[in-house]
VOGU-3710 file (C-alpha; in Angstrom, 3 decimals, decimal comma):
1> mnlndlyaaa> 13,340/-3,659/18,764  15,439/-1,318/20,890  17,486/1,852/20,531  20,507/-0,084/19,276  18,355/-1,465/16,450  17,468/2,086/15,415  21,106/3,139/15,428  21,883/0,101/13,269  18,999/0,929/10,893  20,234/4,515/10,460
11> adllaakidl> 23,766/3,227/9,813  22,458/0,809/7,162  20,575/3,608/5,384  23,716/5,735/5,271  25,983/2,826/4,264  23,842/2,312/1,172  24,697/5,848/0,034  28,358/6,251/1,006  31,418/4,004/0,812  31,777/3,308/4,529
21> paaeiraalv> 31,080/0,115/6,535  27,827/0,238/8,511  29,722/-0,605/11,717  31,970/2,441/11,281  28,962/4,664/10,635  27,174/3,200/13,643  30,119/4,058/15,890  30,101/7,657/14,634  26,424/8,362/15,356  25,802/10,977/18,045
31> qppqpemgdl> 22,890/12,653/19,792  22,189/16,183/18,494  22,597/18,915/21,148  18,985/20,139/20,788  15,916/17,827/20,674  14,369/19,767/17,791  17,374/18,866/15,640  16,577/15,162/15,751  17,398/12,059/17,757  20,448/10,622/15,964
41> gfpcftlakk> 23,094/12,486/14,015  25,845/11,460/11,586  28,797/13,890/11,268  29,987/14,295/7,678  33,277/16,063/8,405  35,485/13,027/7,821  33,964/12,666/4,330  34,946/16,170/3,212  38,411/15,262/1,894  37,260/12,026/0,267
51> lraappkiaa> 34,226/13,568/-1,480  35,886/16,959/-2,073  32,903/18,844/-0,734  31,974/20,871/2,333  30,346/18,871/5,181  27,033/20,859/4,983  26,808/20,059/1,239  27,535/16,358/1,855  24,916/16,262/4,650  22,294/17,958/2,469
61> dlaaqisase> 22,924/15,551/-0,445  22,696/12,491/1,809  19,524/13,690/3,549  17,867/14,246/0,182  18,608/10,649/-0,847  17,040/9,006/2,230  13,267/8,892/2,576  11,209/8,948/5,747  10,027/5,516/6,901  8,202/3,670/9,675
71> lfakiaavgg> 11,331/4,046/11,779  12,330/7,610/10,964  9,737/10,329/10,502  12,274/12,870/9,271  15,808/12,897/7,846  17,315/16,356/7,545  20,654/18,103/7,190  21,650/20,377/10,070  24,996/21,987/9,397  27,460/19,190/8,672
81> yvnftispaa> 25,210/16,480/10,148  22,553/14,153/8,779  19,976/13,973/11,554  17,308/11,303/12,019  14,079/11,863/13,952  12,614/8,620/15,272  8,954/8,128/14,346  6,360/8,218/17,148  5,421/4,591/16,392  9,018/3,345/16,646
91> lgeiavkaal> 9,716/5,440/19,743  6,576/4,128/21,431  7,625/0,572/20,594  11,080/0,826/22,175  10,252/3,167/25,047  6,751/2,271/26,249  5,749/-1,177/25,075  9,198/-2,592/25,828  9,447/-0,736/29,161  6,212/-2,300/30,405
101> aadwgassag> 7,644/-5,823/30,076  8,654/-7,743/33,213  12,170/-8,311/31,839  12,654/-4,734/30,612  16,329/-3,967/30,094  17,451/-7,592/30,015  19,645/-8,727/27,159  21,474/-11,788/25,865  24,792/-9,962/25,438  26,574/-12,261/27,900
111> ngktvvidfs> 24,953/-15,537/26,893  27,438/-18,409/27,049  29,830/-16,476/29,295  30,596/-16,912/32,995  31,709/-14,303/35,496  32,973/-15,095/38,993  32,570/-12,222/41,464  34,545/-12,233/44,727  33,102/-9,637/47,127  32,368/-8,683/50,749
121> spniakplav> 34,917/-11,177/52,189  34,991/-10,162/55,879  36,957/-11,859/58,634  35,080/-14,322/60,793  34,290/-13,671/64,454  33,214/-10,068/63,836  29,966/-8,517/62,590  30,236/-6,627/59,313  31,843/-3,243/59,867  30,381/-0,266/58,025
131> hhirstmlga> 33,253/-0,183/55,533  32,235/-3,652/54,315  29,139/-2,144/52,717  31,246/-0,846/49,821  32,482/-4,231/48,601  29,227/-5,952/49,575  26,793/-3,707/47,720  29,058/-3,059/44,731  29,587/-6,792/44,309  25,902/-7,595/44,694
141> alarlyattg> 24,937/-4,919/42,150  27,506/-6,250/39,694  26,099/-9,749/40,128  22,619/-8,478/39,236  23,933/-6,453/36,302  25,771/-9,385/34,781  22,772/-11,675/35,302  20,471/-9,101/33,663  22,751/-8,918/30,640  22,802/-12,671/30,133
151> wrvvtinhlg> 25,925/-13,853/31,963  26,132/-16,916/34,158  27,117/-15,460/37,529  29,000/-17,201/40,349  29,211/-15,184/43,590  31,875/-15,993/46,171  32,437/-14,744/49,707  36,167/-15,286/50,310  35,952/-15,306/54,104  38,945/-14,541/56,283
161> dwgtnfgqlm> 38,576/-17,783/58,258  42,203/-18,672/58,899  45,025/-17,229/60,931  46,110/-16,401/64,459  42,825/-14,598/65,187  41,319/-18,062/65,650  44,018/-18,834/68,180  43,106/-15,626/69,992  39,463/-16,701/70,093  40,442/-20,072/71,533
171> vaytraknsg> 42,549/-18,468/74,237  39,652/-16,210/75,303  37,166/-19,087/75,043  39,223/-21,482/77,182  40,003/-18,766/79,734  36,270/-18,050/80,114  35,476/-21,757/80,315  38,187/-22,382/82,909  36,765/-19,593/85,062  33,467/-21,453/85,296
181> etpatdlgaq> 31,570/-19,734/82,486  29,774/-21,429/79,626  30,742/-19,073/76,802  28,449/-18,808/73,798  29,772/-19,109/70,247  27,380/-16,929/68,234  28,819/-13,991/66,281  28,181/-11,448/69,041  29,820/-13,724/71,590  32,831/-14,190/69,325
191> lklylefhqa> 33,307/-10,438/69,090  33,149/-10,215/72,885  35,809/-12,937/73,202  37,987/-11,188/70,616  37,808/-7,888/72,520  38,458/-9,622/75,858  41,562/-11,284/74,446  43,109/-8,032/73,248  42,256/-6,245/76,461  43,955/-8,995/78,500
201> aetnsvleee> 46,918/-9,235/76,077  47,827/-5,593/76,699  49,141/-6,579/80,133  49,908/-10,254/79,517  52,184/-10,911/76,531  52,087/-14,680/77,139  48,574/-14,750/75,675  49,884/-14,015/72,173  52,190/-17,039/72,445  49,210/-19,148/73,542
211> arawfkkled> 47,215/-17,910/70,546  50,011/-18,917/68,159  50,149/-22,334/69,814  46,400/-22,818/69,338  46,635/-21,845/65,688  49,555/-24,283/65,244  47,273/-27,041/66,563  44,683/-26,050/64,009  47,241/-26,094/61,188  48,406/-29,528/62,338
221> gdaetvkmwk> 44,833/-30,840/62,115  44,204/-31,522/65,814  40,680/-33,020/65,810  39,228/-31,103/68,776  40,727/-27,812/67,619  39,380/-28,301/64,089  35,957/-29,120/65,540  35,894/-25,892/67,539  37,174/-23,895/64,564  34,296/-25,223/62,443
231> ifvdesvkgl> 31,806/-24,163/65,119  33,211/-20,637/65,142  33,148/-20,439/61,339  29,603/-21,823/61,049  28,279/-19,490/63,735  30,020/-16,533/62,091  28,424/-17,323/58,732  24,993/-17,614/60,396  25,429/-14,208/61,993  26,713/-12,610/58,804
241> qklydrlnvk> 23,890/-14,145/56,772  21,274/-12,301/58,844  22,703/-8,983/57,692  23,201/-10,197/54,127  19,513/-11,176/54,085  18,594/-7,700/55,251  20,622/-6,240/52,387  19,214/-8,767/49,885  22,707/-10,117/49,163  23,244/-13,752/48,205
251> fdhytgesff> 26,345/-15,874/47,709  26,700/-19,110/45,821  29,787/-20,127/47,792  31,503/-19,293/51,076  34,965/-20,531/50,096  37,310/-18,680/52,393  41,044/-18,785/52,957  40,953/-22,192/54,675  39,414/-23,794/51,592  42,723/-23,376/49,766
261> ndkmaatqrr> 44,997/-24,856/52,438  45,388/-28,122/50,529  45,723/-26,402/47,146  48,622/-24,033/47,752  51,378/-26,648/47,587  50,428/-27,539/44,001  50,353/-23,874/43,055  53,745/-23,302/44,630  55,109/-26,352/42,798  53,898/-24,940/39,471
271> lqesgllvks> 55,596/-21,650/40,278  58,797/-23,555/41,003  58,555/-25,585/37,794  57,984/-22,378/35,817  61,241/-20,997/37,177  59,464/-18,050/38,771  60,409/-18,563/42,436  63,517/-16,772/43,630  65,128/-16,945/47,086  65,386/-13,601/48,854
281> dgalvvelqd> 66,743/-13,419/52,416  65,421/-16,898/53,145  61,992/-16,221/51,645  60,584/-17,174/48,235  59,412/-14,370/45,944  58,477/-13,753/42,311  60,348/-10,859/40,711  58,145/-8,617/38,529  60,398/-5,761/37,411  60,227/-7,020/33,823
291> vgidapcliq> 56,488/-6,246/33,745  56,823/-2,826/35,367  56,215/-3,803/39,005  59,186/-2,936/41,201  58,002/-4,738/44,351  58,583/-8,525/44,326  55,628/-10,686/45,357  56,203/-12,685/48,555  55,071/-16,314/48,128  56,630/-18,032/51,140
301> ktdgattyat> 57,941/-16,399/54,323  61,271/-17,272/55,920  59,500/-19,564/58,405  57,840/-21,494/55,565  54,411/-19,895/56,007  52,383/-19,013/52,943  50,888/-15,580/52,216  47,715/-13,974/50,896  49,336/-14,012/47,467  49,834/-17,789/47,609
311> rdlaaaeyrr> 46,171/-18,262/48,491  44,905/-15,885/45,828  46,970/-17,635/43,157  45,589/-21,012/44,264  42,064/-19,554/44,358  42,360/-18,188/40,818  43,539/-21,557/39,489  40,725/-23,353/41,317  38,037/-20,943/40,063  39,179/-21,323/36,487
321> reynfdkcly> 39,150/-25,137/36,764  35,821/-25,241/38,583  33,834/-22,562/36,742  35,763/-22,009/33,483  35,150/-18,292/33,877  35,515/-15,651/31,183  35,878/-12,980/33,863  36,887/-13,142/37,511  36,205/-9,904/39,395  37,731/-9,005/42,754
331> vvanqqelhf> 35,672/-6,248/44,393  38,300/-4,944/46,799  39,393/-1,479/47,947  41,885/0,722/46,087  44,581/-0,003/48,674  45,022/-3,542/47,337  45,880/-2,385/43,816  49,528/-3,501/44,008  48,555/-6,906/45,386  46,226/-7,664/42,490
341> rqifailkkm> 48,630/-6,269/39,893  51,152/-8,750/41,241  48,673/-11,667/41,249  47,490/-11,067/37,682  51,057/-10,577/36,438  52,192/-13,855/38,014  49,250/-15,740/36,509  50,284/-14,458/33,081  53,900/-15,471/33,741  52,591/-18,956/34,563
351> gyawadgceh> 51,246/-19,094/31,030  47,547/-18,648/31,807  45,910/-16,732/28,949  42,722/-16,556/31,010  44,494/-14,204/33,424  43,439/-11,377/31,093  39,888/-11,996/32,350  40,871/-11,319/35,966  40,088/-7,784/37,103  40,448/-5,792/40,293
361> vkfgmlsfaa> 37,206/-3,818/40,647  38,593/-1,252/43,040  36,758/1,358/45,062  37,417/4,306/47,351  37,085/4,740/51,081  33,937/5,432/53,095  33,939/8,188/55,706  31,308/10,086/57,665  30,458/13,765/57,717  30,914/15,524/61,038
371> gvfgeeratg> 28,241/14,643/63,547  27,146/11,370/61,914  29,407/9,108/63,940  32,687/9,827/65,687  35,460/9,819/63,069  37,741/7,993/65,493  35,247/5,113/65,585  34,820/5,032/61,826  38,549/4,622/61,286  39,459/2,791/64,494
381> strkgqiifl> 40,228/-0,865/65,141  37,915/-3,686/66,132  40,273/-4,860/68,856  39,782/-1,530/70,667  36,034/-1,576/70,141  36,155/1,596/68,046  34,743/0,293/64,793  31,253/1,213/63,519  29,217/-1,853/62,677  27,009/-1,857/59,626
391> ddvlaravek> 24,025/-3,111/61,593  24,233/-0,002/63,795  24,261/2,280/60,733  21,229/0,516/59,249  19,382/0,707/62,572  20,055/4,453/62,796  18,935/4,927/59,179  15,686/3,046/59,789  15,066/5,047/62,956  15,538/8,341/61,093
401> areiidangr> 13,367/7,154/58,189  10,617/6,250/60,670  10,755/9,767/62,130  10,253/11,252/58,656  7,397/8,858/57,851  5,640/9,526/61,162  5,948/13,273/60,623  4,710/13,269/57,027  2,609/10,147/56,501  -1,079/10,972/56,122
411> ddevknnagr> -2,254/7,821/54,370  -3,653/5,140/56,721  -1,963/2,394/54,735  1,382/4,158/55,096  0,842/4,596/58,842  -0,138/0,949/59,286  2,971/-0,212/57,445  5,343/2,423/58,784  7,765/-0,135/60,249  8,224/-2,035/56,993
421> laeqvgvgav> 8,408/1,185/54,999  11,006/2,652/57,348  13,124/-0,478/56,828  12,859/-0,145/53,039  13,596/3,580/53,023  16,336/3,563/55,671  18,236/0,594/54,263  17,674/1,878/50,714  19,113/5,262/51,663  22,324/3,699/52,972
431> ifsefmqrrq> 22,671/1,443/49,926  22,027/4,217/47,400  24,696/6,411/49,005  27,202/3,822/47,745  26,262/4,591/44,148  26,136/8,379/44,273  29,463/8,673/42,475  31,889/6,505/40,546  33,182/3,632/42,647  36,855/4,661/42,683
441> kdvlfswdka> 36,048/7,920/44,445  35,829/8,182/48,213  32,342/8,387/49,715  31,435/10,942/52,385  28,231/9,832/54,085  25,771/12,248/55,667  22,218/11,719/56,879  21,001/14,935/55,231  22,017/13,705/51,772  21,118/10,059/52,267
451> lnmqgdsgpy> 17,561/10,708/53,507  16,719/13,803/51,449  13,311/13,156/49,860  13,818/16,024/47,409  17,421/15,494/46,377  19,602/12,927/44,670  18,921/10,050/47,032  17,427/6,606/47,327  14,319/7,873/49,162  13,727/10,405/46,353
461> lqytharlss> 13,660/7,598/43,779  11,474/5,453/46,048  9,073/8,351/46,596  8,841/8,970/42,851  8,047/5,286/42,303  5,343/5,394/44,978  3,847/8,578/43,559  3,654/7,047/40,082  2,023/3,916/41,532  -0,604/6,054/43,270
471> liaksgvavg> -1,234/8,013/40,075  -1,875/4,818/38,105  -4,181/3,474/40,803  -6,073/6,782/40,967  -6,604/6,844/37,191  -8,458/3,530/37,097  -7,002/3,029/33,612  -5,630/-0,375/32,630  -1,931/-0,203/31,797  -0,936/-1,238/28,281
481> ggdaqlltsa> -3,931/0,017/26,321  -2,666/3,415/25,252  -1,365/4,628/21,896  2,181/5,957/22,332  1,926/7,829/19,027  -0,121/10,416/20,918  2,970/11,290/23,006  4,356/13,853/20,583  5,291/16,889/22,693  8,944/17,827/23,213
491> lsravlltla> 8,764/16,873/26,911  7,071/13,564/26,137  9,744/12,722/23,571  12,462/13,643/26,089  10,999/11,135/28,552  10,603/8,494/25,826  14,186/8,901/24,621  15,484/8,687/28,188  13,437/5,527/28,760  14,825/3,998/25,571
501> efprvllgat> 18,364/4,372/26,944  17,772/1,956/29,854  19,005/-1,274/28,184  22,129/0,521/26,952  22,766/1,922/30,430  22,667/-1,603/31,878  25,057/-2,867/29,213  27,407/0,072/29,755  27,344/-0,315/33,545  28,177/-4,008/33,145
511> aenepsrvae> 31,008/-3,389/30,682  32,544/-0,770/32,999  31,762/-2,620/36,246  30,167/0,658/37,317  26,735/0,327/39,017  26,740/4,077/39,690  25,797/4,543/36,031  22,424/2,976/36,852  21,955/5,360/39,791  22,846/8,358/37,601
521> yllelcavfn> 20,404/7,217/34,955  17,519/6,751/37,419  18,034/10,265/38,772  18,092/11,636/35,228  14,906/9,747/34,326  13,099/11,150/37,381  14,290/14,673/36,602  13,071/14,465/32,980  9,728/12,947/33,949  9,139/15,404/36,790
531> rlyadkkehq> 9,569/18,307/34,352  6,741/16,823/32,306  4,639/16,077/35,392  5,009/19,632/36,673  3,649/21,052/33,409  -0,029/20,606/34,342  -1,240/22,881/31,547  0,125/20,777/28,680  0,739/17,409/30,303  -2,013/16,723/32,814
541> iitadaarta> -1,949/12,933/33,146  -5,625/12,273/33,867  -7,818/14,269/31,469  -11,276/14,157/29,869  -9,665/12,739/26,740  -9,696/8,965/27,350  -7,218/8,130/24,579  -4,702/10,740/25,715  -5,082/9,676/29,348  -4,448/6,030/28,423
551> aridlvaavr> -1,282/6,982/26,501  0,002/9,093/29,396  -0,762/6,407/31,984  1,267/3,968/29,892  4,117/6,481/29,945  3,808/6,777/33,740  3,814/2,971/34,056  6,869/2,706/31,806  8,789/5,161/33,999  7,624/3,326/37,135
561> ntlrrglavl> 8,734/-0,072/35,810  12,105/1,331/34,796  12,582/2,782/38,280  11,615/-0,538/39,846  13,981/-2,485/37,588  16,853/-0,074/38,161  16,386/0,016/41,935  16,286/-3,790/41,980  19,675/-3,909/40,247  21,069/-1,724/43,040
571> giaapekm> 19,402/-3,886/45,710  16,848/-1,267/46,783  13,129/-1,857/47,431  10,496/0,063/45,442  7,544/0,841/47,767  4,067/1,243/46,275  3,106/3,901/48,836  5,063/6,458/50,842
//
């Protein structure tokens, strides 16, 4: 049983008394503005004309016809509403017993459905820049959300592993080799080669022509060039994977741009056969004015080269054939909105009904508050060495977290594990900052907000989890043996009702592709619980009353497990001690 079951039960009770479908009643149920009014409310205003009576009279008549039960301790009219108060037994069942389960919050809502999630997708030969954290962590959180709600999830890293940048690498590599060096090929070495190329190209324009020639050899399938390209790609993936491991991010497939080289011709042929390709100044485009998009989509350049659009169309066709997805999500910045509108519109024009399942999960930009990092580096280019790398941000975060731990840690266990804890807190702080507001808004990062132990931050949630863990350990009481019906105070019920919302929050966050809803909920849960915890007079957790202590420890454990489960969805560790 969960909160949705109680909403359904209330709707069924009302449907038996009035001529409305239970589903319609269920959709109309609301939460009363004050806890003392009840937990669920049905507005009777729409019935006034039909029943020719005032809403308060209708509500009073309905309330009188429905008796209290095991599920609802009280049914009463409040103004024009019929309000239901959930019984302590039912509330304990859905908010404590359920919340102590290992799979708390999981559902089967997506059973039988498949979602493909395309996220992160950096270019090879460069470490992840700080701006990649947005797509990476949003995509990873969505993957966990969909899995938790029953979907089959396929995660894809659509690497930028094709193009003239490889030719630039080869020019720098061969120049270094010809000068007597033995250049390395790991990710750091590739970045060095990339920077060296652009530095040299500023005074030697011939190098760009050499880079194009190298890439032409790759396109033509020259065996030695392909072999070297594979080495660069493999070494890039190895380097990227180290950071993905640190962020607890996993991919099922690394199918980048090159993977679709042999699939674009068939896609272009289908576009031609559908009568969608139009010549424009020597290029091939698809016109989209008839679907409200003024800009035509470029499919083939005047020199015969394909485009990102050609590859994305081929990728969509391949993913549908391979995975038979119900949804295909592209976690890419707001700036690519036009591109994906064009892609999805073309897929529909090609007659693919499944194109309705393709969605651009867009997000805003990341910037830094003054004094965090130089703004010119945050928005600069890799080729000039001005970019901020994500690894550097994480290292700084861990360093700052360690300073806080060293200054405040009094527990020997905390001191002995300060390095591991600093990693969990520092990395968690950076990750949580991505979910502090809805994804389409821009994010302004500051250390003061990210590492604030008292404010709306990842470390605050982690600290609350650790404090609850210590409280349970200190009590010596076994979790799961309490009677939730003893949790009857207004503050206790507020915590219980907030706990009961967790499964619905996960479902809502999945439906909206909005992991920030989970972050908002966790902060709300901590705020509600901390109000109860601060009231030592009425809500002391460990008391002389064994039965009341056991019930309150179960409540503490339920909040702790919900925090742990929610943080895990966001990709954040939940330390036992801080």
